[in-house]
N, CA, C and O atoms as a DFTB+ gen file, in Angstrom:
632 C
 N C O
     1  1       0.834      -1.179       0.000
     2  2       0.000       0.000       0.000
     3  2       0.881       1.245       0.000
     4  3       1.838       1.332       0.770
     5  1       0.560       2.208      -0.862
     6  2       1.368       3.415      -0.989
     7  2       1.033       4.403       0.120
     8  3      -0.135       4.685       0.384
     9  1       2.060       4.920       0.758
    10  2       1.911       5.906       1.830
    11  2       1.902       7.301       1.210
    12  3       2.764       7.606       0.386
    13  1       0.951       8.151       1.585
    14  2       0.943       9.523       1.094
    15  2       1.310      10.457       2.230
    16  3       1.007      10.198       3.395
    17  1       1.961      11.537       1.874
    18  2       2.345      12.544       2.851
    19  2       1.432      13.747       2.685
    20  3       1.260      14.261       1.580
    21  1       0.853      14.188       3.780
    22  2       0.015      15.373       3.750
    23  2       0.828      16.532       4.299
    24  3       1.441      16.432       5.361
    25  1       0.824      17.634       3.558
    26  2       1.566      18.803       4.029
    27  2       0.896      20.078       3.531
    28  3       0.141      20.061       2.558
    29  1       1.179      21.158       4.198
    30  2       0.632      22.469       3.848
    31  2       1.354      22.985       2.611
    32  3       2.571      22.843       2.488
    33  1       0.578      23.601       1.672
    34  2       1.161      24.170       0.441
    35  2       2.091      23.172      -0.238
    36  3       3.277      23.433      -0.438
    37  1       1.533      22.048      -0.577
    38  2       2.330      20.946      -1.126
    39  2       3.149      21.337      -2.356
    40  3       4.253      20.825      -2.538
    41  1       2.640      22.225      -3.197
    42  2       3.351      22.566      -4.429
    43  2       4.241      23.789      -4.278
    44  3       5.447      23.718      -4.516
    45  1       3.637      24.931      -3.877
    46  2       4.390      26.161      -3.615
    47  2       5.333      26.525      -4.771
    48  3       6.536      26.688      -4.568
    49  1       4.785      26.649      -5.965
    50  2       5.567      27.042      -7.142
    51  2       5.080      28.400      -7.625
    52  3       3.874      28.613      -7.753
    53  1       6.011      29.335      -7.898
    54  2       5.651      30.649      -8.429
    55  2       6.064      30.730      -9.887
    56  3       7.201      30.417     -10.241
    57  1       5.128      31.154     -10.733
    58  2       5.370      31.303     -12.170
    59  2       5.106      32.755     -12.535
    60  3       4.072      33.307     -12.160
    61  1       6.022      33.379     -13.260
    62  2       5.864      34.766     -13.706
    63  2       5.387      34.771     -15.153
    64  3       5.960      34.108     -16.018
    65  1       4.318      35.537     -15.397
    66  2       3.837      35.770     -16.756
    67  2       3.860      37.277     -16.934
    68  3       2.931      37.978     -16.533
    69  1       4.951      37.773     -17.551
    70  2       5.127      39.218     -17.600
    71  2       5.144      39.724     -16.167
    72  3       5.899      39.208     -15.342
    73  1       4.316      40.736     -15.852
    74  2       4.291      41.277     -14.492
    75  2       3.406      40.484     -13.517
    76  3       3.415      40.757     -12.317
    77  1       2.644      39.508     -14.026
    78  2       1.756      38.725     -13.158
    79  2       2.532      37.625     -12.452
    80  3       3.518      37.107     -12.974
    81  1       2.069      37.277     -11.254
    82  2       2.660      36.167     -10.517
    83  2       1.588      35.139     -10.193
    84  3       0.496      35.490      -9.746
    85  1       1.899      33.880     -10.417
    86  2       0.995      32.780     -10.110
    87  2       1.744      31.874      -9.147
    88  3       2.795      31.332      -9.491
    89  1       1.208      31.706      -7.937
    90  2       1.882      30.866      -6.933
    91  2       0.993      29.679      -6.608
    92  3      -0.035      29.820      -5.945
    93  1       1.401      28.498      -7.085
    94  2       0.625      27.281      -6.869
    95  2       0.817      26.767      -5.458
    96  3       1.941      26.578      -4.992
    97  1      -0.304      26.546      -4.786
    98  2      -0.302      25.970      -3.452
    99  2      -0.564      24.470      -3.521
   100  3       0.082      23.683      -2.828
   101  1      -1.532      24.078      -4.374
   102  2      -1.858      22.676      -4.592
   103  2      -2.081      22.446      -6.082
   104  3      -2.612      23.317      -6.771
   105  1      -1.688      21.301      -6.574
   106  2      -1.960      20.918      -7.960
   107  2      -2.819      19.655      -7.959
   108  3      -3.123      19.095      -6.906
   109  1      -3.199      19.221      -9.144
   110  2      -3.937      17.974      -9.260
   111  2      -3.164      16.806      -8.678
   112  3      -3.765      15.867      -8.156
   113  1      -1.846      16.849      -8.758
   114  2      -1.023      15.778      -8.179
   115  2      -1.173      15.720      -6.664
   116  3      -1.060      14.649      -6.068
   117  1      -1.427      16.868      -6.040
   118  2      -1.568      16.942      -4.589
   119  2      -2.969      16.565      -4.117
   120  3      -3.168      16.269      -2.939
   121  1      -3.957      16.576      -5.045
   122  2      -5.365      16.412      -4.643
   123  2      -6.073      15.269      -5.377
   124  3      -7.301      15.240      -5.462
   125  1      -5.294      14.346      -5.895
   126  2      -5.875      13.230      -6.647
   127  2      -6.732      13.731      -7.809
   128  3      -7.742      13.120      -8.157
   129  1      -6.315      14.848      -8.402
   130  2      -6.989      15.391      -9.582
   131  2      -8.246      16.193      -9.308
   132  3      -8.899      16.650     -10.246
   133  1      -8.600      16.374      -8.049
   134  2      -9.874      17.029      -7.757
   135  2      -9.808      18.549      -7.789
   136  3     -10.807      19.193      -8.112
   137  1      -8.659      19.144      -7.462
   138  2      -8.602      20.601      -7.366
   139  2      -7.161      21.088      -7.499
   140  3      -6.225      20.416      -7.067
   141  1      -6.997      22.271      -8.106
   142  2      -5.721      22.981      -8.032
   143  2      -6.030      24.341      -7.418
   144  3      -7.085      24.925      -7.668
   145  1      -5.093      24.838      -6.610
   146  2      -5.283      26.093      -5.883
   147  2      -4.026      26.935      -6.061
   148  3      -2.907      26.458      -5.871
   149  1      -4.235      28.208      -6.434
   150  2      -3.093      29.090      -6.607
   151  2      -3.470      30.527      -6.309
   152  3      -4.637      30.912      -6.395
   153  1      -2.455      31.321      -5.954
   154  2      -2.632      32.759      -5.782
   155  2      -2.330      33.442      -7.106
   156  3      -1.425      33.042      -7.838
   157  1      -3.104      34.478      -7.398
   158  2      -2.884      35.315      -8.572
   159  2      -2.468      36.679      -8.054
   160  3      -3.201      37.295      -7.280
   161  1      -1.304      37.163      -8.467
   162  2      -0.801      38.472      -8.062
   163  2      -0.795      39.373      -9.291
   164  3      -0.104      39.088     -10.269
   165  1      -1.572      40.469      -9.242
   166  2      -1.730      41.361     -10.385
   167  2      -1.360      42.779      -9.958
   168  3      -2.058      43.373      -9.137
   169  1      -0.264      43.339     -10.506
   170  2       0.124      44.697     -10.141
   171  2      -0.938      45.733     -10.520
   172  3      -1.750      45.507     -11.417
   173  1      -0.915      46.855      -9.831
   174  2      -1.846      47.954     -10.083
   175  2      -1.829      48.350     -11.555
   176  3      -0.768      48.455     -12.170
   177  1      -3.024      48.568     -12.110
   178  2      -3.160      49.038     -13.486
   179  2      -2.867      47.998     -14.550
   180  3      -2.847      48.335     -15.734
   181  1      -2.643      46.760     -14.179
   182  2      -2.246      45.728     -15.142
   183  2      -3.466      45.056     -15.777
   184  3      -4.397      44.651     -15.080
   185  1      -3.449      44.946     -17.098
   186  2      -4.513      44.252     -17.823
   187  2      -3.990      42.905     -18.303
   188  3      -2.810      42.762     -18.625
   189  1      -4.884      41.921     -18.347
   190  2      -4.508      40.577     -18.764
   191  2      -4.040      40.579     -20.216
   192  3      -4.752      41.050     -21.103
   193  1      -2.840      40.051     -20.451
   194  2      -2.293      40.022     -21.815
   195  2      -2.978      38.964     -22.679
   196  3      -3.127      39.146     -23.887
   197  1      -3.390      37.869     -22.062
   198  2      -4.033      36.787     -22.819
   199  2      -5.456      37.193     -23.193
   200  3      -6.096      37.952     -22.465
   201  1      -5.956      36.692     -24.323
   202  2      -7.326      37.023     -24.721
   203  2      -8.366      36.358     -23.823
   204  3      -8.066      35.414     -23.093
   205  1      -9.600      36.872     -23.891
   206  2     -10.707      36.265     -23.145
   207  2     -10.847      34.803     -23.581
   208  3     -10.543      34.444     -24.719
   209  1     -11.309      33.986     -22.660
   210  2     -11.409      32.552     -22.930
   211  2     -12.542      31.949     -22.105
   212  3     -13.149      32.621     -21.271
   213  1     -12.812      30.675     -22.351
   214  2     -13.773      29.945     -21.527
   215  2     -13.148      28.625     -21.112
   216  3     -12.335      28.042     -21.830
   217  1     -13.551      28.170     -19.929
   218  2     -13.087      26.885     -19.406
   219  2     -14.081      25.830     -19.860
   220  3     -15.271      25.918     -19.558
   221  1     -13.595      24.841     -20.581
   222  2     -14.484      23.853     -21.180
   223  2     -14.978      22.791     -20.210
   224  3     -16.089      22.287     -20.373
   225  1     -14.183      22.439     -19.207
   226  2     -14.546      21.284     -18.383
   227  2     -14.257      21.474     -16.895
   228  3     -14.102      20.494     -16.165
   229  1     -14.183      22.715     -16.443
   230  2     -13.959      22.950     -15.012
   231  2     -14.490      24.311     -14.607
   232  3     -14.631      25.220     -15.424
   233  1     -14.782      24.423     -13.308
   234  2     -15.179      25.696     -12.726
   235  2     -13.932      26.396     -12.204
   236  3     -12.948      25.756     -11.831
   237  1     -13.996      27.730     -12.188
   238  2     -12.914      28.550     -11.655
   239  2     -13.520      29.447     -10.585
   240  3     -14.409      30.250     -10.868
   241  1     -13.036      29.307      -9.359
   242  2     -13.547      30.095      -8.249
   243  2     -12.448      31.053      -7.813
   244  3     -11.302      30.649      -7.619
   245  1     -12.809      32.338      -7.658
   246  2     -11.857      33.358      -7.244
   247  2     -12.274      33.911      -5.898
   248  3     -13.460      34.107      -5.635
   249  1     -11.282      34.163      -5.038
   250  2     -11.540      34.746      -3.730
   251  2     -10.580      35.918      -3.534
   252  3      -9.363      35.752      -3.623
   253  1     -11.131      37.102      -3.268
   254  2     -10.318      38.301      -3.100
   255  2      -9.602      38.337      -1.760
   256  3     -10.202      38.097      -0.712
   257  1      -8.307      38.642      -1.808
   258  2      -7.504      38.765      -0.591
   259  2      -7.078      40.220      -0.402
   260  3      -7.269      40.786       0.675
   261  1      -6.495      40.836      -1.456
   262  2      -6.054      42.233      -1.410
   263  2      -6.412      42.905      -2.724
   264  3      -6.325      42.275      -3.779
   265  1      -6.814      44.172      -2.685
   266  2      -7.121      44.927      -3.896
   267  2      -8.400      44.443      -4.554
   268  3      -9.070      43.535      -4.064
   269  1      -8.725      45.078      -5.687
   270  2      -9.945      44.745      -6.430
   271  2      -9.569      44.386      -7.859
   272  3      -8.907      45.164      -8.545
   273  1      -9.984      43.225      -8.303
   274  2      -9.760      42.782      -9.679
   275  2     -11.110      42.788     -10.383
   276  3     -12.096      42.274      -9.854
   277  1     -11.152      43.370     -11.576
   278  2     -12.386      43.406     -12.348
   279  2     -12.376      42.241     -13.322
   280  3     -11.574      42.197     -14.255
   281  1     -13.275      41.303     -13.090
   282  2     -13.470      40.162     -13.970
   283  2     -14.596      40.514     -14.916
   284  3     -15.621      41.039     -14.481
   285  1     -14.435      40.243     -16.185
   286  2     -15.514      40.401     -17.153
   287  2     -15.955      38.998     -17.524
   288  3     -15.200      38.228     -18.117
   289  1     -17.209      38.675     -17.160
   290  2     -17.750      37.338     -17.371
   291  2     -18.963      37.465     -18.281
   292  3     -19.950      38.112     -17.931
   293  1     -18.878      36.840     -19.456
   294  2     -19.946      36.933     -20.458
   295  2     -20.375      38.382     -20.683
   296  3     -21.564      38.689     -20.780
   297  1     -19.368      39.271     -20.763
   298  2     -19.613      40.674     -21.082
   299  2     -19.970      41.564     -19.903
   300  3     -20.102      42.776     -20.072
   301  1     -20.130      40.994     -18.713
   302  2     -20.506      41.774     -17.536
   303  2     -19.306      41.974     -16.617
   304  3     -18.736      40.992     -16.140
   305  1     -18.902      43.229     -16.354
   306  2     -17.801      43.455     -15.407
   307  2     -18.257      43.196     -13.971
   308  3     -19.326      43.640     -13.554
   309  1     -17.421      42.467     -13.225
   310  2     -17.714      42.118     -11.830
   311  2     -16.457      42.401     -11.015
   312  3     -15.406      41.809     -11.260
   313  1     -16.567      43.306     -10.047
   314  2     -15.427      43.609      -9.192
   315  2     -15.376      42.612      -8.041
   316  3     -16.375      42.377      -7.361
   317  1     -14.186      42.026      -7.831
   318  2     -13.984      41.076      -6.742
   319  2     -12.896      41.648      -5.842
   320  3     -11.738      41.769      -6.241
   321  1     -13.294      41.997      -4.617
   322  2     -12.367      42.572      -3.643
   323  2     -12.171      41.643      -2.460
   324  3     -12.645      40.507      -2.469
   325  1     -11.471      42.126      -1.442
   326  2     -11.191      41.298      -0.271
   327  2     -12.468      40.727       0.349
   328  3     -13.448      41.441       0.565
   329  1     -12.432      39.434       0.625
   330  2     -13.553      38.760       1.261
   331  2     -14.689      38.405       0.324
   332  3     -15.706      37.873       0.768
   333  1     -14.541      38.689      -0.974
   334  2     -15.584      38.360      -1.941
   335  2     -15.147      37.175      -2.791
   336  3     -13.958      36.969      -3.033
   337  1     -16.140      36.395      -3.243
   338  2     -15.853      35.220      -4.071
   339  2     -16.709      35.256      -5.323
   340  3     -17.824      35.777      -5.315
   341  1     -16.173      34.696      -6.399
   342  2     -16.858      34.616      -7.685
   343  2     -16.616      33.225      -8.257
   344  3     -15.482      32.746      -8.285
   345  1     -17.685      32.580      -8.714
   346  2     -17.543      31.303      -9.409
   347  2     -17.786      31.557     -10.890
   348  3     -18.846      32.051     -11.275
   349  1     -16.809      31.221     -11.711
   350  2     -16.953      31.321     -13.162
   351  2     -17.303      29.921     -13.661
   352  3     -16.467      29.018     -13.622
   353  1     -18.544      29.739     -14.131
   354  2     -18.967      28.397     -14.551
   355  2     -18.318      27.974     -15.867
   356  3     -17.862      28.808     -16.649
   357  1     -18.285      26.680     -16.089
   358  2     -17.788      26.141     -17.359
   359  2     -18.508      26.835     -18.503
   360  3     -19.720      27.043     -18.452
   361  1     -17.760      27.188     -19.527
   362  2     -18.348      27.763     -20.730
   363  2     -18.547      29.264     -20.709
   364  3     -18.869      29.839     -21.749
   365  1     -18.369      29.931     -19.569
   366  2     -18.526      31.390     -19.507
   367  2     -17.251      32.056     -20.022
   368  3     -16.150      31.716     -19.587
   369  1     -17.400      33.004     -20.948
   370  2     -16.246      33.741     -21.490
   371  2     -15.804      34.746     -20.430
   372  3     -16.627      35.492     -19.899
   373  1     -14.509      34.768     -20.121
   374  2     -14.030      35.656     -19.064
   375  2     -12.601      36.122     -19.275
   376  3     -11.824      35.550     -20.040
   377  1     -12.299      37.195     -18.554
   378  2     -10.962      37.779     -18.500
   379  2     -10.911      38.651     -17.258
   380  3     -11.929      38.815     -16.586
   381  1      -9.748      39.217     -16.934
   382  2      -9.667      40.133     -15.793
   383  2      -8.717      41.277     -16.088
   384  3      -7.837      41.181     -16.944
   385  1      -8.923      42.375     -15.347
   386  2      -8.050      43.548     -15.409
   387  2      -7.987      44.164     -14.022
   388  3      -8.978      44.178     -13.292
   389  1      -6.822      44.668     -13.666
   390  2      -6.683      45.447     -12.443
   391  2      -6.800      46.908     -12.855
   392  3      -5.823      47.506     -13.306
   393  1      -7.972      47.478     -12.705
   394  2      -8.229      48.849     -13.118
   395  2      -7.896      49.851     -12.019
   396  3      -8.012      51.060     -12.223
   397  1      -7.484      49.355     -10.861
   398  2      -7.212      50.221      -9.719
   399  2      -5.755      50.611      -9.593
   400  3      -4.924      50.293     -10.444
   401  1      -5.466      51.315      -8.497
   402  2      -4.096      51.769      -8.238
   403  2      -3.474      50.995      -7.074
   404  3      -2.558      51.482      -6.412
   405  1      -3.983      49.790      -6.835
   406  2      -3.512      48.927      -5.762
   407  2      -3.228      47.534      -6.329
   408  3      -3.996      47.022      -7.143
   409  1      -2.125      46.927      -5.896
   410  2      -1.837      45.551      -6.310
   411  2      -2.942      44.629      -5.805
   412  3      -3.559      44.884      -4.771
   413  1      -3.181      43.551      -6.556
   414  2      -4.241      42.604      -6.221
   415  2      -3.642      41.236      -5.928
   416  3      -2.694      40.797      -6.578
   417  1      -4.225      40.574      -4.927
   418  2      -3.929      39.169      -4.662
   419  2      -5.276      38.465      -4.541
   420  3      -6.123      38.858      -3.740
   421  1      -5.464      37.418      -5.346
   422  2      -6.671      36.602      -5.261
   423  2      -6.270      35.138      -5.213
   424  3      -5.219      34.739      -5.716
   425  1      -7.131      34.360      -4.600
   426  2      -6.951      32.928      -4.563
   427  2      -7.838      32.317      -5.636
   428  3      -9.016      32.663      -5.731
   429  1      -7.297      31.420      -6.442
   430  2      -8.066      30.756      -7.489
   431  2      -8.129      29.265      -7.187
   432  3      -7.141      28.646      -6.791
   433  1      -9.323      28.706      -7.384
   434  2      -9.539      27.278      -7.186
   435  2     -10.106      26.728      -8.495
   436  3     -11.115      27.227      -8.994
   437  1      -9.466      25.711      -9.045
   438  2      -9.886      25.075     -10.292
   439  2     -10.355      23.664      -9.950
   440  3      -9.613      22.883      -9.354
   441  1     -11.607      23.338     -10.335
   442  2     -12.144      22.019     -10.017
   443  2     -12.975      21.475     -11.173
   444  3     -13.908      22.135     -11.631
   445  1     -12.640      20.270     -11.648
   446  2     -11.481      19.455     -11.289
   447  2     -10.184      20.104     -11.782
   448  3     -10.212      21.083     -12.528
   449  1      -9.064      19.550     -11.359
   450  2      -7.741      20.160     -11.559
   451  2      -7.191      19.946     -12.966
   452  3      -6.082      19.439     -13.132
   453  1      -7.963      20.330     -13.970
   454  2      -7.507      20.170     -15.355
   455  2      -6.402      21.170     -15.681
   456  3      -5.445      20.823     -16.374
   457  1      -6.517      22.406     -15.192
   458  2      -5.496      23.424     -15.431
   459  2      -4.547      23.461     -14.235
   460  3      -4.976      23.497     -13.082
   461  1      -3.262      23.451     -14.533
   462  2      -2.251      23.479     -13.483
   463  2      -1.047      24.277     -13.914
   464  3      -1.140      25.075     -14.847
   465  1       0.082      24.085     -13.260
   466  2       1.290      24.858     -13.559
   467  2       1.750      24.770     -15.014
   468  3       2.269      25.750     -15.549
   469  1       1.573      23.626     -15.661
   470  2       2.033      23.475     -17.052
   471  2       1.380      24.517     -17.956
   472  3       2.037      25.075     -18.835
   473  1       0.085      24.784     -17.746
   474  2      -0.601      25.807     -18.548
   475  2       0.099      27.151     -18.386
   476  3       0.413      27.807     -19.380
   477  1       0.344      27.564     -17.165
   478  2       0.929      28.885     -16.927
   479  2       2.362      28.975     -17.452
   480  3       2.774      30.028     -17.939
   481  1       3.126      27.881     -17.359
   482  2       4.484      27.899     -17.919
   483  2       4.436      28.099     -19.430
   484  3       5.188      28.905     -19.979
   485  1       3.546      27.360     -20.102
   486  2       3.433      27.458     -21.563
   487  2       2.870      28.814     -21.990
   488  3       3.351      29.406     -22.957
   489  1       1.856      29.310     -21.279
   490  2       1.290      30.620     -21.600
   491  2       2.331      31.713     -21.387
   492  3       2.408      32.655     -22.176
   493  1       3.124      31.596     -20.338
   494  2       4.173      32.584     -20.064
   495  2       5.163      32.649     -21.216
   496  3       5.603      33.733     -21.601
   497  1       5.513      31.502     -21.764
   498  2       6.454      31.462     -22.878
   499  2       5.906      32.250     -24.075
   500  3       6.638      33.029     -24.686
   501  1       4.630      32.056     -24.412
   502  2       4.021      32.738     -25.557
   503  2       3.848      34.234     -25.266
   504  3       4.169      35.072     -26.108
   505  1       3.344      34.564     -24.078
   506  2       3.094      35.971     -23.723
   507  2       4.404      36.730     -23.581
   508  3       4.523      37.851     -24.077
   509  1       5.384      36.141     -22.916
   510  2       6.668      36.822     -22.739
   511  2       7.388      37.008     -24.075
   512  3       8.108      37.992     -24.248
   513  1       7.211      36.082     -25.025
   514  2       7.831      36.209     -26.350
   515  2       7.257      37.400     -27.121
   516  3       7.922      37.948     -28.001
   517  1       6.022      37.803     -26.793
   518  2       5.382      38.929     -27.486
   519  2       5.962      40.271     -27.041
   520  3       5.739      41.285     -27.703
   521  1       6.694      40.292     -25.942
   522  2       7.379      41.492     -25.452
   523  2       6.477      42.724     -25.419
   524  3       6.847      43.784     -25.923
   525  1       5.296      42.579     -24.823
   526  2       4.399      43.724     -24.673
   527  2       3.377      43.886     -25.783
   528  3       2.403      44.620     -25.616
   529  1       3.573      43.226     -26.901
   530  2       2.595      43.231     -27.992
   531  2       1.580      42.127     -27.713
   532  3       1.809      41.293     -26.838
   533  1       0.458      42.107     -28.443
   534  2      -0.478      40.995     -28.252
   535  2       0.205      39.664     -28.568
   536  3       0.971      39.571     -29.527
   537  1      -0.070      38.638     -27.766
   538  2       0.556      37.337     -28.016
   539  2       0.054      36.706     -29.309
   540  3      -1.035      37.028     -29.786
   541  1       0.858      35.804     -29.872
   542  2       0.492      35.082     -31.087
   543  2      -0.787      34.281     -30.828
   544  3      -0.789      33.354     -30.018
   545  1      -1.864      34.638     -31.514
   546  2      -3.182      34.039     -31.261
   547  2      -3.187      32.529     -31.527
   548  3      -3.768      31.773     -30.748
   549  1      -2.558      32.087     -32.599
   550  2      -2.553      30.653     -32.922
   551  2      -1.821      29.858     -31.840
   552  3      -2.275      28.785     -31.443
   553  1      -0.700      30.379     -31.366
   554  2       0.048      29.690     -30.314
   555  2      -0.756      29.664     -29.013
   556  3      -0.782      28.649     -28.316
   557  1      -1.419      30.796     -28.684
   558  2      -2.237      30.833     -27.470
   559  2      -3.410      29.858     -27.591
   560  3      -3.754      29.179     -26.624
   561  1      -4.022      29.789     -28.774
   562  2      -5.138      28.867     -28.973
   563  2      -4.702      27.429     -28.700
   564  3      -5.437      26.653     -28.089
   565  1      -3.500      27.082     -29.159
   566  2      -2.990      25.736     -28.952
   567  2      -2.754      25.457     -27.466
   568  3      -3.124      24.394     -26.966
   569  1      -2.134      26.419     -26.757
   570  2      -1.886      26.254     -25.323
   571  2      -3.217      26.118     -24.581
   572  3      -3.375      25.225     -23.748
   573  1      -4.168      26.997     -24.880
   574  2      -5.471      26.957     -24.213
   575  2      -6.154      25.611     -24.453
   576  3      -6.649      24.989     -23.513
   577  1      -6.180      25.164     -25.705
   578  2      -6.863      23.913     -26.063
   579  2      -6.296      22.734     -25.281
   580  3      -7.047      21.900     -24.776
   581  1      -4.974      22.667     -25.185
   582  2      -4.336      21.542     -24.497
   583  2      -4.589      21.544     -22.993
   584  3      -4.357      20.540     -22.319
   585  1      -5.070      22.683     -22.464
   586  2      -5.307      22.791     -21.022
   587  2      -6.778      23.060     -20.696
   588  3      -7.094      23.656     -19.666
   589  1      -7.676      22.613     -21.586
   590  2      -9.095      22.630     -21.279
   591  2      -9.809      23.950     -21.458
   592  3     -10.852      24.176     -20.844
   593  1      -9.260      24.840     -22.301
   594  2      -9.874      26.144     -22.526
   595  2     -10.042      26.415     -24.012
   596  3      -9.378      25.806     -24.851
   597  1     -10.943      27.338     -24.321
   598  2     -11.151      27.786     -25.687
   599  2     -11.084      29.308     -25.704
   600  3     -11.694      29.966     -24.860
   601  1     -10.355      29.865     -26.649
   602  2     -10.301      31.323     -26.770
   603  2     -11.642      31.834     -27.254
   604  3     -12.306      31.193     -28.069
   605  1     -12.038      32.992     -26.747
   606  2     -13.265      33.629     -27.214
   607  2     -12.989      34.219     -28.592
   608  3     -11.844      34.516     -28.934
   609  1     -14.045      34.385     -29.374
   610  2     -13.910      35.031     -30.683
   611  2     -13.416      36.460     -30.455
   612  3     -13.813      37.103     -29.483
   613  1     -12.552      36.962     -31.343
   614  2     -12.088      38.341     -31.167
   615  2     -13.272      39.302     -31.309
   616  3     -14.209      39.026     -32.059
   617  1     -13.232      40.424     -30.594
   618  2     -14.340      41.382     -30.679
   619  2     -14.447      41.953     -32.084
   620  3     -13.437      42.150     -32.760
   621  1     -15.671      42.218     -32.520
   622  2     -15.914      42.809     -33.837
   623  2     -15.585      44.291     -33.788
   624  3     -15.996      44.993     -32.864
   625  1     -14.856      44.760     -34.768
   626  2     -14.540      46.183     -34.858
   627  2     -15.626      46.851     -35.669
   628  3     -15.984      46.373     -36.746
   629  1     -16.159      47.958     -35.161
   630  2     -17.240      48.667     -35.869
   631  2     -16.713      49.861     -36.607
   632  3     -17.479      50.574     -37.256
């Protein structure tokens, strides 16, 4: 019989995507695939470089710790601040921006744990290669697809 070790913050990995920080506390490996948990650190005034997307097979729950992050879910802006929680259901198109002048820290819970550190490492490679320009859409689409997400259609220009 295999012995498992239980410990606090089993993963504790930080991944940088441009100015954003993602610190994994638990991954699917730590939870038998049921959940991944990570902190999202978003500097003041920072907008998400990746395009809006939807999660195909998992829910994403956000909990505000510091600052206010504006999530846009199916076209509706929703501010999530300290002590507030938001569940983004499967299939809802979403993105986030820090529109304030305060750094943000939120806790994210992904269930089941389809998205984990590998997604953020691969996305960081594509986003960081863009050097401040929009990331290569085809490359991002491939990364998103392999990690259970679909990019939203680009907005129509009028």
